[in-house]
Residue frames as qw, qx, qy, qz and C-alpha x, y, z in Angstrom:
[[0.000, 0.889, 0.459, 0.000, 0.00, 0.00, 0.00],
 [0.368, 0.571, -0.016, 0.733, 1.24, 3.45, -0.94],
 [0.406, -0.486, -0.455, 0.626, 2.21, 5.67, 1.97],
 [0.073, 0.959, 0.252, 0.103, 1.00, 9.22, 2.32],
 [0.500, 0.478, -0.221, 0.687, 3.73, 11.83, 1.97],
 [0.380, -0.229, -0.522, 0.729, 4.93, 13.66, 5.06],
 [0.114, -0.049, -0.014, -0.992, 3.16, 16.90, 4.12],
 [0.560, -0.305, -0.548, -0.541, -0.16, 15.06, 3.69],
 [0.614, -0.341, -0.665, 0.255, 0.22, 13.35, 7.09],
 [0.262, -0.118, -0.332, 0.898, 1.21, 16.62, 8.74],
 [0.275, -0.117, -0.154, -0.942, -1.71, 18.64, 7.33],
 [0.610, -0.318, -0.646, -0.331, -4.17, 15.82, 8.01],
 [0.535, -0.324, -0.616, 0.480, -3.08, 15.66, 11.66],
 [0.100, -0.072, -0.167, 0.978, -3.10, 19.43, 11.98],
 [0.385, -0.238, -0.421, -0.786, -6.58, 19.56, 10.46],
 [0.607, -0.396, -0.688, -0.042, -7.85, 17.15, 13.13],
 [0.506, -0.366, -0.471, 0.623, -6.49, 19.39, 15.89],
 [0.067, -0.543, -0.126, 0.828, -7.11, 22.94, 14.69],
 [0.534, 0.778, 0.279, -0.178, -8.56, 25.07, 11.93],
 [0.653, 0.038, 0.358, 0.667, -6.26, 25.18, 8.92],
 [0.056, 0.564, -0.127, -0.814, -5.49, 28.40, 7.12],
 [0.711, 0.571, 0.125, -0.392, -7.20, 28.69, 3.71],
 [0.407, 0.666, -0.602, -0.171, -3.94, 27.97, 1.85],
 [0.190, -0.300, 0.918, -0.179, -3.32, 24.89, 4.03],
 [0.667, 0.279, 0.555, -0.413, -6.86, 23.63, 3.37],
 [0.651, 0.659, -0.186, -0.329, -6.31, 23.99, -0.36],
 [0.200, 0.574, -0.794, -0.017, -2.99, 22.17, -0.18],
 [0.422, -0.089, 0.850, -0.304, -4.55, 19.35, 1.87],
 [0.735, 0.459, 0.291, -0.405, -7.33, 18.99, -0.72],
 [0.507, 0.681, -0.484, -0.211, -4.69, 18.79, -3.50],
 [0.034, -0.431, 0.891, -0.137, -2.78, 16.14, -1.58],
 [0.610, 0.120, 0.674, -0.399, -5.95, 14.13, -0.92],
 [0.742, 0.577, 0.020, -0.341, -6.86, 14.16, -4.64],
 [0.346, 0.665, -0.657, -0.078, -3.29, 13.28, -5.65],
 [0.259, -0.278, 0.894, -0.240, -3.09, 10.40, -3.19],
 [0.711, 0.295, 0.480, -0.419, -6.49, 9.15, -4.34],
 [0.665, 0.649, -0.245, -0.277, -5.40, 9.19, -8.00],
 [0.173, 0.561, -0.807, 0.055, -2.15, 7.37, -7.20],
 [0.453, -0.099, 0.812, -0.354, -4.00, 4.77, -5.11],
 [0.771, 0.439, 0.229, -0.400, -6.49, 4.16, -7.93],
 [0.543, 0.652, -0.510, -0.141, -3.63, 3.65, -10.38],
 [0.141, -0.425, 0.869, -0.209, -1.98, 1.25, -7.90],
 [0.675, 0.129, 0.617, -0.384, -5.14, -0.88, -7.85],
 [0.747, 0.595, -0.066, -0.289, -5.32, -0.97, -11.65],
 [0.324, 0.655, -0.683, 0.005, -1.66, -1.88, -12.00],
 [0.373, -0.281, 0.833, -0.298, -1.98, -4.56, -9.35],
 [0.770, 0.290, 0.442, -0.358, -4.88, -6.14, -11.22],
 [0.750, 0.648, -0.013, -0.134, -3.30, -6.01, -14.67],
 [0.470, 0.741, -0.455, 0.151, 0.48, -6.05, -14.36],
 [0.529, -0.621, 0.545, -0.196, 1.63, -7.85, -11.21],
 [0.887, -0.010, 0.460, 0.034, 1.77, -11.21, -12.98],
 [0.764, 0.551, 0.214, 0.259, 3.15, -10.06, -16.33],
 [0.434, 0.682, -0.137, 0.572, 5.68, -7.41, -15.41],
 [0.495, -0.197, -0.435, 0.726, 7.73, -5.54, -12.88],
 [0.133, -0.851, -0.313, -0.401, 5.89, -2.70, -11.14],
 [0.477, -0.111, -0.375, 0.787, 7.74, -0.04, -9.12],
 [0.163, -0.861, -0.443, -0.188, 5.90, 2.63, -7.16],
 [0.275, -0.960, -0.014, -0.048, 6.80, 6.09, -5.91],
 [0.827, 0.035, -0.023, 0.561, 10.45, 6.16, -6.90],
 [0.090, -0.979, 0.130, 0.130, 12.79, 8.94, -5.88],
 [0.872, 0.166, 0.116, 0.445, 15.94, 8.82, -7.98],
 [0.119, -0.913, 0.225, 0.318, 19.08, 10.92, -8.02],
 [0.824, 0.201, 0.310, 0.430, 21.48, 10.86, -10.96],
 [0.492, 0.232, 0.132, 0.829, 24.23, 13.35, -11.79],
 [0.056, -0.164, -0.280, 0.944, 22.86, 16.12, -9.55],
 [0.457, -0.166, -0.374, -0.790, 19.30, 15.61, -10.87],
 [0.213, 0.096, 0.860, -0.454, 16.51, 14.40, -8.60],
 [0.453, -0.100, -0.498, -0.733, 13.25, 13.01, -9.93],
 [0.450, 0.051, 0.734, -0.506, 10.12, 11.52, -8.44],
 [0.370, 0.046, -0.729, -0.574, 8.22, 8.94, -10.48],
 [0.695, -0.156, 0.260, -0.652, 4.75, 7.72, -9.48],
 [0.877, 0.017, 0.466, -0.117, 5.04, 4.39, -11.27],
 [0.235, 0.538, -0.707, -0.394, 7.29, 2.46, -13.61],
 [0.885, 0.089, 0.394, -0.232, 5.97, -0.70, -15.23],
 [0.061, 0.523, -0.765, -0.371, 8.32, -2.99, -17.13],
 [0.859, 0.223, 0.383, -0.256, 6.71, -5.51, -19.45],
 [0.861, 0.376, 0.154, 0.306, 9.14, -7.50, -21.55],
 [0.570, -0.024, 0.051, 0.820, 11.63, -4.97, -22.90],
 [0.014, -0.669, -0.291, -0.684, 9.25, -2.01, -22.67],
 [0.287, -0.263, -0.535, 0.750, 9.40, 0.51, -19.80],
 [0.120, -0.752, -0.467, -0.450, 6.26, 2.53, -19.07],
 [0.258, -0.036, -0.379, 0.888, 6.88, 5.73, -17.12],
 [0.230, -0.677, -0.615, -0.332, 3.67, 6.96, -15.46],
 [0.100, -0.004, -0.380, 0.920, 2.93, 10.18, -13.60],
 [0.110, -0.614, -0.781, -0.036, -0.52, 10.60, -12.08],
 [0.069, -0.073, 0.098, -0.990, -2.46, 13.86, -12.07],
 [0.077, -0.526, -0.844, 0.072, -5.89, 13.90, -10.47],
 [0.015, 0.064, 0.001, -0.998, -7.13, 17.30, -11.59],
 [0.219, 0.619, 0.728, -0.200, -10.71, 18.48, -11.59],
 [0.183, 0.718, 0.013, -0.671, -12.26, 20.82, -14.11],
 [0.748, 0.615, 0.245, 0.039, -12.19, 21.33, -17.84],
 [0.397, -0.614, 0.428, 0.531, -8.64, 21.37, -19.22],
 [0.739, 0.660, 0.131, 0.014, -7.60, 22.07, -22.79],
 [0.590, -0.371, 0.380, 0.607, -4.28, 22.06, -24.60],
 [0.508, 0.820, 0.243, 0.102, -3.81, 24.70, -27.31],
 [0.362, 0.854, -0.222, 0.300, -0.71, 26.23, -28.91],
 [0.617, 0.216, -0.586, 0.479, 1.67, 24.33, -26.60],
 [0.114, -0.270, 0.481, -0.827, -0.10, 25.62, -23.48],
 [0.243, -0.392, -0.883, 0.088, -2.61, 24.23, -20.98],
 [0.266, -0.317, 0.005, -0.910, -5.77, 26.08, -19.96],
 [0.065, -0.374, -0.869, 0.318, -8.33, 25.51, -17.22],
 [0.212, 0.833, 0.437, -0.265, -11.41, 27.19, -18.59],
 [0.443, 0.859, 0.036, 0.253, -10.02, 30.40, -20.08],
 [0.383, -0.866, 0.319, 0.034, -7.15, 30.67, -17.59],
 [0.648, 0.559, -0.494, 0.151, -3.63, 29.94, -18.88],
 [0.861, -0.499, 0.031, 0.098, -1.78, 27.53, -16.58],
 [0.084, 0.888, -0.453, 0.004, 1.81, 28.57, -15.95],
 [0.447, -0.417, 0.792, 0.011, 3.04, 25.08, -15.03],
 [0.622, 0.312, -0.585, -0.417, 3.40, 22.62, -17.88],
 [0.832, -0.295, 0.336, -0.329, 2.05, 19.36, -16.48],
 [0.949, 0.285, -0.097, 0.095, 4.34, 17.37, -18.78],
 [0.161, 0.817, -0.482, 0.273, 7.55, 18.97, -17.49],
 [0.588, -0.494, 0.592, -0.244, 7.88, 16.49, -14.59],
 [0.921, 0.141, 0.362, -0.019, 7.44, 13.43, -16.81],
 [0.623, 0.744, -0.175, 0.164, 9.82, 14.88, -19.43],
 [0.100, -0.766, 0.578, -0.263, 12.52, 15.38, -16.79],
 [0.763, -0.261, 0.565, -0.176, 11.98, 11.87, -15.43],
 [0.884, 0.447, 0.135, 0.028, 12.22, 10.48, -18.96],
 [0.396, 0.818, -0.361, 0.209, 15.47, 12.34, -19.60],
 [0.336, -0.635, 0.647, -0.256, 17.08, 11.14, -16.36],
 [0.866, -0.030, 0.482, -0.134, 15.97, 7.54, -16.92],
 [0.785, 0.614, -0.041, 0.071, 17.33, 7.62, -20.46],
 [0.130, 0.801, -0.537, 0.231, 20.70, 8.82, -19.14],
 [0.601, -0.400, 0.652, -0.234, 20.72, 5.96, -16.62],
 [0.907, 0.262, 0.318, -0.088, 19.76, 3.42, -19.29],
 [0.597, 0.754, -0.248, 0.115, 22.45, 4.70, -21.66],
 [0.118, -0.717, 0.642, -0.243, 25.11, 4.54, -18.96],
 [0.668, -0.201, 0.684, -0.214, 24.03, 0.99, -18.06],
 [0.116, 0.270, -0.783, -0.548, 23.87, 0.14, -21.78],
 [0.414, 0.387, 0.779, -0.269, 20.20, -0.82, -21.65],
 [0.034, 0.132, 0.602, 0.787, 18.35, -0.59, -24.92]]
């Protein structure tokens, strides 16, 4: 079973003992949704991939001064699937290389994290001479 991150545990405990500030409440809601999405993916992967492949959860890797966090890696045969979970709510669109929620331009590219993880994993694979 996936463990809740420290910040989630901290805010959850704090919420049980006192009134959170509005920003803390928002962050706790984000963490709850994120954990829920990751847990749902864990259940799917467990049902479909445990017998046929290697499944690694919640990896934190460091390589050549780069640190990455990967929600899930699934290896089936000689194929590596790199998965990052986002459990967003609302209506999102992708236009002209940018993401929008409604009409609001989102400043964070949600693919940046997975792109960085891909780049670091590729460097590791190349160094280890994996194809």
